[in-house]
C-alpha positions in Angstrom: -52.3 55.3 -57.9 -49.4 57.4 -59.2 -47.5 56.2 -62.3 -44.3 56.4 -59.9 -45.9 54.3 -57.1 -47.3 51.6 -59.7 -44.0 51.1 -61.3 -42.3 50.7 -58.0 -44.7 47.9 -57.1 -43.7 46.0 -60.1 -40.2 46.5 -59.6 -40.5 45.5 -56.1 -42.1 42.5 -57.2 -39.5 41.7 -59.9 -36.7 42.7 -57.1 -37.9 39.8 -55.1 -38.0 37.5 -57.8 -34.7 38.6 -59.0 -33.4 38.1 -55.5 -34.8 34.3 -55.4 -33.4 33.6 -58.8 -30.1 35.3 -58.1 -29.6 32.9 -55.2 -30.4 30.4 -57.5 -27.7 31.7 -59.8 -25.4 32.5 -56.9 -25.8 28.4 -56.2 -25.2 27.5 -59.9 -22.6 29.8 -60.2 -20.7 28.4 -57.5 -21.5 24.6 -57.8 -21.0 24.6 -61.9 -17.9 26.6 -61.1 -16.5 24.4 -58.8 -17.5 21.1 -61.3 -16.2 22.4 -64.4 -12.8 23.5 -62.6 -12.6 20.3 -61.0 -13.3 18.6 -64.3 -10.5 21.0 -66.2 -7.9 19.9 -63.5 -8.5 16.5 -63.4 -8.9 15.6 -67.0 -7.1 18.7 -68.6 -8.1 20.7 -71.4 -9.3 17.6 -73.6 -11.4 16.2 -71.0 -13.2 19.6 -70.4 -13.5 20.0 -74.2 -15.6 16.6 -74.1 -17.8 17.9 -71.3 -18.3 21.0 -73.2 -19.4 19.4 -76.5 -21.6 17.0 -74.4 -23.5 20.0 -72.6 -23.5 22.1 -75.9 -25.5 19.3 -77.5 -27.8 18.6 -74.9 -28.6 22.3 -74.5 -29.7 22.2 -78.4 -31.9 19.2 -77.7 -33.4 20.3 -74.8 -34.8 23.0 -76.7 -36.5 20.5 -79.0 -37.8 18.8 -75.9 -39.7 21.9 -74.6 -41.1 22.4 -77.9 -41.0 26.4 -77.8 -43.5 26.1 -74.6 -40.9 27.9 -72.1 -41.6 31.7 -72.4 -45.2 31.0 -73.9 -46.1 29.1 -70.9 -44.9 32.0 -68.7 -46.4 34.6 -70.3 -50.0 32.9 -70.4 -50.0 31.8 -66.9 -49.1 35.2 -65.8 -52.6 36.3 -67.3 -54.5 33.3 -66.5 -53.0 32.4 -62.8 -56.2 30.6 -61.8 -55.4 28.0 -64.6 -51.8 27.2 -63.9 -52.4 23.6 -62.9 -54.2 22.8 -66.2 -51.5 24.7 -67.8 -48.6 22.8 -66.1 -49.8 19.1 -67.1 -50.8 20.0 -70.4 -47.5 21.5 -71.4 -45.8 18.6 -69.4 -47.4 15.7 -71.5 -46.6 17.6 -74.8 -43.0 17.8 -73.4 -42.5 14.8 -72.6 -43.3 13.3 -76.0 -41.2 15.9 -77.2 -38.2 14.9 -74.9 -38.8 11.1 -76.4 -38.4 12.3 -80.0 -35.5 14.7 -78.9 -33.5 11.7 -77.4 -33.9 9.6 -80.6 -32.8 12.6 -82.9 -29.7 13.2 -80.4 -28.5 9.8 -80.9 -29.3 9.7 -84.8 -27.4 13.2 -85.3 -24.5 12.4 -83.0 -23.9 8.9 -85.1 -24.4 10.5 -88.3 -21.5 13.2 -88.0 -19.0 11.0 -86.6 -18.5 12.0 -83.1 -15.5 10.4 -81.4 -16.7 7.0 -79.6 -15.9 8.1 -76.3 -17.9 11.1 -76.9 -20.8 9.7 -78.7 -21.1 7.1 -75.7 -21.3 10.2 -73.6 -24.2 11.9 -75.5 -26.3 8.5 -75.7 -26.3 8.1 -72.3 -27.0 12.0 -71.4 -29.6 12.0 -73.7 -31.7 10.3 -71.1 -31.7 13.4 -68.9 -34.2 14.6 -71.5 -37.0 12.8 -70.1 -36.8 14.4 -66.2 -35.7 17.6 -67.7 -39.2 17.9 -69.3 -40.8 17.8 -65.7 -38.4 20.5 -64.7 -39.0 22.8 -67.6 -42.5 22.8 -67.0 -42.5 23.2 -63.5 -40.3 26.0 -63.6 -42.0 27.8 -66.2 -45.2 27.6 -64.3 -43.6 28.7 -61.0 -42.1 31.8 -63.1 -45.8 32.4 -64.2 -47.2 33.0 -60.7 -44.0 34.6 -59.7 -43.0 31.7 -56.9 -39.8 31.5 -58.1 -38.2 30.5 -54.6 -39.1 26.8 -55.5 -37.3 27.2 -58.6 -34.2 28.3 -56.4 -34.3 25.6 -54.2 -34.8 22.8 -57.4 -32.1 24.2 -59.3 -29.5 24.5 -56.6 -30.6 20.5 -55.5 -29.7 19.8 -59.3 -26.5 21.4 -59.1 -25.4 19.8 -55.9 -26.0 16.4 -57.1 -24.3 17.2 -60.2 -20.9 18.3 -58.2 -21.2 15.6 -55.5 -21.7 12.5 -58.0 -18.6 14.3 -60.7 -16.6 14.6 -57.5 -17.0 11.1 -56.7 -16.7 9.4 -59.8 -14.1 11.3 -60.9 -12.1 10.5 -57.4 -12.5 7.1 -58.5 -10.6 7.1 -61.6 -13.3 7.2 -64.1 -13.4 9.0 -67.2 -15.1 12.1 -68.8 -17.9 9.4 -69.9 -19.0 9.1 -66.6 -20.2 12.6 -66.3 -23.1 11.6 -68.8 -24.5 9.6 -65.8 -24.1 12.2 -63.2 -26.5 14.7 -65.8 -29.1 11.8 -65.8 -29.0 11.6 -62.1 -29.2 15.3 -61.4 -32.0 15.9 -64.0 -34.0 12.8 -62.4 -33.5 14.3 -58.6 -34.8 17.5 -59.8 -37.8 16.0 -61.3 -38.5 14.2 -58.1 -38.1 17.6 -56.2 -40.7 19.6 -58.6 -43.3 16.8 -58.7 -43.1 17.3 -54.9 -43.6 21.1 -55.0 -46.5 20.3 -57.6 -48.3 18.3 -55.0 -47.6 20.6 -52.3 -49.3 23.7 -54.4 -52.1 21.3 -55.3 -51.6 21.1 -59.1 -51.6 17.5 -58.8 -55.1 17.5 -57.7 -56.7 20.3 -59.7 -54.7 19.6 -62.7 -56.5 17.9 -65.9 -55.4 17.5 -69.5 -57.4 20.2 -71.7 -56.7 19.0 -75.3 -58.2 22.4 -76.8 -55.3 24.4 -74.6 -52.7 22.0 -76.2 -53.9 22.9 -79.4 -53.7 26.4 -78.7 -50.4 26.4 -77.0 -48.9 24.4 -80.1 -50.4 26.8 -82.6 -48.7 29.7 -80.7 -45.4 27.6 -80.0 -43.5 27.9 -83.7 -42.3 31.2 -83.3 -41.0 30.8 -79.7 -39.5 27.3 -80.5 -37.5 28.6 -83.6 -36.7 31.6 -81.5 -35.3 29.4 -78.5 -33.7 27.0 -81.0 -31.8 29.7 -82.6 -30.8 31.2 -79.4 -29.7 28.2 -77.7 -27.8 27.0 -81.0 -26.0 30.6 -81.1 -25.1 30.1 -77.4 -23.5 26.6 -78.1 -22.3 26.8 -81.7 -19.0 28.4 -80.7 -17.9 25.7 -78.9 -19.2 23.0 -81.2 -17.0 25.1 -84.2 -13.9 25.1 -82.3 -14.1 21.2 -81.4 -14.9 20.1 -85.2 -12.5 22.7 -87.0 -9.7 22.9 -84.3 -10.0 20.1 -81.6 -11.6 19.0 -78.5 -8.4 20.5 -76.6 -9.0 23.8 -78.2 -12.4 23.7 -77.1 -11.6 23.1 -73.7 -9.3 25.9 -73.5 -12.1 28.2 -75.0 -14.6 26.8 -72.7 -12.3 27.7 -69.4 -12.5 31.3 -70.6 -16.3 30.9 -71.6 -17.4 29.8 -68.1 -16.4 33.2 -66.6 -19.0 34.8 -69.0 -21.3 31.9 -68.6 -21.3 33.3 -64.9 -21.8 36.8 -65.5 -24.6 35.7 -68.1 -26.4 33.6 -65.6 -27.0 36.4 -63.3 -27.9 38.8 -66.0 -30.6 35.9 -67.1 -32.0 35.6 -63.7 -32.4 39.5 -63.5 -34.4 39.8 -66.9 -36.4 36.3 -65.9 -37.3 38.2 -62.9 -38.6 41.1 -64.6 -40.3 39.3 -67.8 -43.8 38.4 -65.9 -44.2 41.9 -64.8 -43.6 43.4 -68.2 -45.8 40.5 -69.9 -48.5 41.7 -67.0 -47.8 45.7 -67.8 -48.6 45.4 -71.4 -51.5 43.3 -71.1 -53.1 45.6 -68.2 -51.5 49.1 -68.3 -49.3 49.6 -71.3 -48.6 53.0 -70.4 -46.5 52.0 -67.2 -44.3 49.8 -69.4 -41.6 52.2 -70.6 -40.3 53.6 -67.2 -40.3 50.2 -66.0 -38.2 49.2 -68.8 -36.1 52.2 -68.4 -35.2 51.5 -64.9 -34.4 47.7 -65.7 -31.7 49.1 -68.4 -30.2 51.5 -65.9 -29.7 49.1 -63.1 -28.5 46.5 -65.4 -25.9 48.7 -66.6 -24.6 49.8 -63.5 -23.8 46.1 -62.5 -22.7 44.5 -65.3 -20.1 47.1 -66.7 -17.8 47.3 -63.9 -17.7 43.4 -63.5 -17.1 43.1 -67.2 -14.1 45.7 -67.0 -12.7 43.9 -63.4 -12.6 40.4 -65.4 -11.1 41.8 -68.4 -8.2 43.4 -66.6 -7.8 40.2 -64.1 -8.1 37.5 -66.6 -4.5 36.0 -66.6 -4.3 35.7 -62.6 -8.0 34.4 -62.8 -7.4 31.9 -64.9 -3.9 31.0 -63.2 -5.9 30.5 -59.7 -8.7 28.4 -60.9 -7.0 26.0 -63.3 -3.3 25.9 -62.3 -2.3 24.1 -65.3 -0.3 25.6 -68.3 -2.6 24.2 -71.1 -5.3 27.1 -69.9 -2.4 29.9 -70.3 -4.3 31.1 -73.7 -7.7 30.9 -71.9 -6.8 34.7 -70.3 -6.4 36.1 -73.8 -10.0 34.7 -74.9 -11.6 35.9 -71.6 -10.1 39.5 -72.1 -12.2 39.7 -75.3 -15.2 37.1 -74.5 -16.2 39.0 -71.4 -17.7 42.0 -73.0 -20.5 39.9 -74.4 -22.0 40.1 -71.2 -23.3 43.5 -72.1 -24.8 42.6 -74.9 -26.4 39.4 -73.3 -28.3 41.6 -70.9 -29.0 44.1 -73.3 -30.7 41.6 -75.7 -32.5 39.7 -73.2 -34.0 42.7 -72.0 -35.1 43.9 -75.5 -36.2 40.1 -76.4 -38.5 40.0 -73.1 -40.0 43.6 -74.1 -41.1 42.4 -77.8 -42.3 39.0 -76.2 -44.3 41.1 -73.7 -45.9 42.9 -76.5 -47.0 39.8 -78.3 -44.2 40.3 -80.9 -42.3 37.1 -80.5 -42.3 37.1 -84.4 -40.0 40.0 -84.5 -37.8 38.2 -81.5 -37.7 35.2 -83.7 -36.5 36.8 -86.9 -33.9 38.6 -84.8 -32.6 35.4 -83.0 -32.6 33.5 -86.8 -30.8 36.3 -88.6 -28.3 36.5 -85.9 -27.6 32.7 -85.9 -27.1 33.3 -89.7 -24.5 36.0 -89.3 -23.0 34.0 -86.5 -22.4 31.1 -88.7 -20.9 33.1 -91.6 -18.8 35.0 -88.9 -17.5 31.6 -87.3 -17.1 30.0 -90.5 -14.4 32.8 -91.6 -13.2 33.6 -88.1 -12.3 29.9 -87.0 -10.3 29.2 -90.1 -8.1 32.8 -89.7 -7.7 32.7 -86.0 -9.2 29.9 -84.4 -10.4 30.1 -80.8 -9.5 33.7 -80.5 -11.8 34.3 -83.8 -14.6 32.8 -82.7 -14.7 34.9 -79.3 -14.3 38.0 -81.6 -17.3 36.7 -84.0 -19.5 36.1 -80.9 -19.0 39.8 -80.0 -19.9 40.5 -83.7 -22.8 38.5 -83.7 -24.4 39.9 -80.7 -23.8 43.5 -81.9 -25.7 42.6 -85.1 -28.8 41.4 -82.8 -28.5 44.1 -80.6 -28.7 46.8 -83.5 -32.0 44.6 -84.5 -33.5 44.6 -81.2 -32.9 48.3 -80.4 -34.8 49.6 -83.7 -37.6 47.6 -83.3 -38.3 48.2 -79.4 -37.5 51.9 -80.4 -40.4 51.7 -82.8 -43.0 49.8 -81.0 -42.2 51.7 -77.4 -40.0 54.6 -77.4 -36.9 55.5 -76.2 -35.3 52.9 -73.6 -32.1 52.9 -73.9 -31.4 56.6 -72.6 -27.9 57.1 -74.3 -26.6 59.9 -72.3 -27.1 58.4 -69.2 -25.3 55.5 -70.6 -22.4 57.9 -71.5 -21.7 58.9 -67.9 -21.7 55.1 -66.7 -19.1 55.0 -69.6 -17.0 57.8 -67.8 -17.4 56.1 -64.5 -16.1 52.7 -65.9 -13.1 54.1 -67.5 -12.1 56.0 -64.4 -12.0 52.7 -62.3 -8.9 51.1 -64.6 -6.5 53.8 -63.2 -5.1 51.0 -60.7 -4.6 48.7 -63.6 -2.4 51.4 -65.7 -0.1 51.7 -62.8 -0.2 47.9 -62.3 -1.1 47.7 -58.9 -0.4 44.1 -57.3 -2.0 41.8 -56.5 -4.6 42.0 -58.4 -7.7 42.1 -55.8 -6.2 45.4 -54.7 -6.5 46.8 -58.0 -9.9 45.3 -58.3 -11.0 46.7 -54.9 -9.6 50.4 -55.9 -11.1 50.3 -58.9 -14.7 49.5 -57.7 -14.3 52.3 -55.1 -13.4 54.6 -57.5 -16.3 53.6 -59.5 -18.5 54.0 -56.7 -17.3 57.4 -56.2 -17.5 58.5 -59.8 -21.0 57.4 -60.1 -22.6 60.2 -58.4 -20.0 62.7 -59.6 -20.5 62.1 -63.1 -24.6 62.2 -62.5 -24.4 58.8 -64.1 -26.4 58.3 -60.5 -28.8 61.1 -59.7 -30.6 61.8 -56.6 -33.9 59.9 -57.7 -32.2 56.8 -58.2 -31.0 56.7 -54.8 -34.6 57.7 -53.5 -35.9 54.7 -56.0 -33.3 52.4 -54.2 -34.2 53.4 -50.6 -38.1 52.9 -51.6 -37.2 49.6 -53.0 -35.8 48.2 -49.7 -39.3 49.4 -48.1 -42.1 47.7 -49.5 -45.4 49.7 -49.3 -47.9 48.4 -47.4 -51.0 49.2 -49.6 -50.5 49.3 -53.2 -52.5 48.3 -55.7 -51.0 45.7 -58.4 
C-alpha cells in the first residue's frame, strides 16, 4: 500500500473520531457556556469566582484520582484491543481506591489553606463526585483506546445536560453557589451509570477480570503520566487560584468570564488532538515511517482552523462579553479576553507535540516539559499578579505556554524530524492578517465584520498558497472513505 493511502486511512479514522469528539465538545461548549453564563448573570462575579475556584480544585484532585492512567490506558489498549475489558476493570479498581484518597486530601487541603466557609462547604460536597468520576474516566479512556468515541460523546453530553438542568432549577429556586456542588455530584453519578450500561452493552462486564500483574505493570509505568497530568492540570487551573488568593473571588470571576471563551476553543482543540492520539500511538508501534506525514497534516489543518478563530474572538471581545454577561462588573473581561484567547494556538501546538512524544514512548520528556512549564508559571504568576493583577496572569499564561512550546518543539524535532513547516505557517499568518481589514475600518455590527473577515481569509488562503492543490485533494479524499484499505 502506498504511503499516501496509508496516511489517508489513519487521518480518516481520526477524522471520524474527531467528529464524534467534536460533537461532544459542541455539546459541552453549548451546555457549559449556558451554565456558566447563567451562573455569572444570576450570582455575579463573586458567585462565578466561587464556582471557578471549586472547579479548579476539583480538576486537580481528579488527576490524583486517575493515578496517571489516562493516556497510558489509551496507548496500551490501542495496542492490545482484545484485552480491553481486563484493562478497563483493572484501571477502574485502582482509580476507585485513589478516588477515595483524593476526596480525603481535598477536604484536608481545603481546610488547611483557610478557604471561606461557603467555599469550603462547596469543596467538601463536590469532592464526592470523585467516586463516580473514576467510572467515567476509566470507561472513556478504554473507549478512546478502541476508537469507539461516539459512546464518550453521548455520555459527556448527558453529564453536561444534567449539570445545566439541575443548576438552572436550583438557582431559580434561590439557592446560593453552594448548591452547585450538589449539581456536580449528581451529574457525575448520572454519567457513571451511563458508562456502566455501555460496559455491559460491549460485554466488558462479562469478559473482565482483575489482573493483579497488569495492575502492577500499569502502576510502574504510571508515575511519569501522573506527574505530567498533575503538572498540566495544575498549570491550567492555577491562574484562577492565584487570582482568587491574591486579588479576590470577584476578580477570579471576571477573569473566568474571559477564560470561558478560551476554554471553548481549547475544548475543540483537545477533541481534535485526542482523536488523533490512538492513531499516532499505533503508527509508531507498527509503521514508524508513516508518523511524520500524518503529524505534519495534523498541524496544518489545526492552524487553518484555530488561527482565524482566535483573531475573530480577539477583535470582537467587547461585544461578545456584553452580549454574554449583560452586567457592568464584567466589562474588564473584554481586555483580558483579547490577550488570553491567543493561548489556544499554544494549547493545540503543545497538545499535538505532547501526544507525539507519548506515542514515541517518551512520556519522560512530556513530564519534564510540563513540570518545567509549571515551575515557570509559578514564577511568572507570582510576579505578574502583584504588578498587574488578572491581566498580568493572562500575560504570564501566554509566556508559560510559549516556554513549553519551545521545549516540546525541540524534542519532537530531535526525535521525529521537521513537523512544524514554518514556511506554510508564514503564509497562513499572511492570510490571517488580511482578514483584519473590517476591524480597522470599524465596520458595525461586529458579526458583519467577522463575516467579511472570514470571507477574506477563505480567499486569501489559496491566493497566498497557504493551501495548495494537494490540500484540497486530500480534503476531498477524506470525504470519500476507501472501500478496501489496509490499516
